[in-house]
N, C-alpha and C positions, 0 to 999 in steps of 0.2 A: 855474219847475220846474227842478230840478237835472238837468243833463245829464251824460253819461259823459265822462270825461277820456281822451283818446287820446294815449298816449305810446308810440312806436316800433311802432304798428300794434296794440297791445293797448288794450282799453278797461278803465278803472278807474272805481271809484265816486269821485264827487267828494270823499268823506270821506278819501280817501287824501291829498288835498292839504290839506283843512280841518283834520284832526286834528293834524298836526304844527305847523301855525301857531298853533292854539289851545293846544297843549302848551307851545310857546316862550313865548307870552304869559303863561300861567299860571306858568311856571318863572321868567320875569323878575319877575313880581309877587311870587312867593315869596322870590326872592333879596332883593328890596328890602325886604320885610317883615322878613326875618331880619337884614338889614344895619342897619336902623333900631331893632331890638329890639322891633318891634310884635307879633311872632309870640306873645308871652307873654299878650297881651290877648285872643286868640282862645280861645273856649271849647273848641270841638271842632275841632282843627287838620285832621284828616283829612276831616271833613265839609265844612269851609271850602274845602279844596283841590280837592275833587271838584266842588263847586258852582261854584267859580271856573272850573274847566276847562269845565264845561257852559255857563256864561255866555259864556265866551270862544269856545266853539265856535258857540254860537248867533249871536253877533255876527259871527264870520267867515262863517258860511253866509249871514246877512242881507246882509253888505256885498259878498261875492264870489259870491253866488248865480247870477248871470247872465254872469259874466266868462268861464268856462271852457266856454261852450256851443260847439257845432260850428259 
């Protein structure tokens, strides 16, 4: 079960931590794909990037799900 993250006495949703991590992972993957010129092989780039972010977010929640509990 996901627990609230406490920072400075304020409780935040765990997604406040997980979303930036997933975004950075997706941005790094996007940078590598553009650097290697593989972005031309993707049929729908916007759909791919959104699904990549969702997959990275799911992976982050799975791996760090119990780490930030009180």
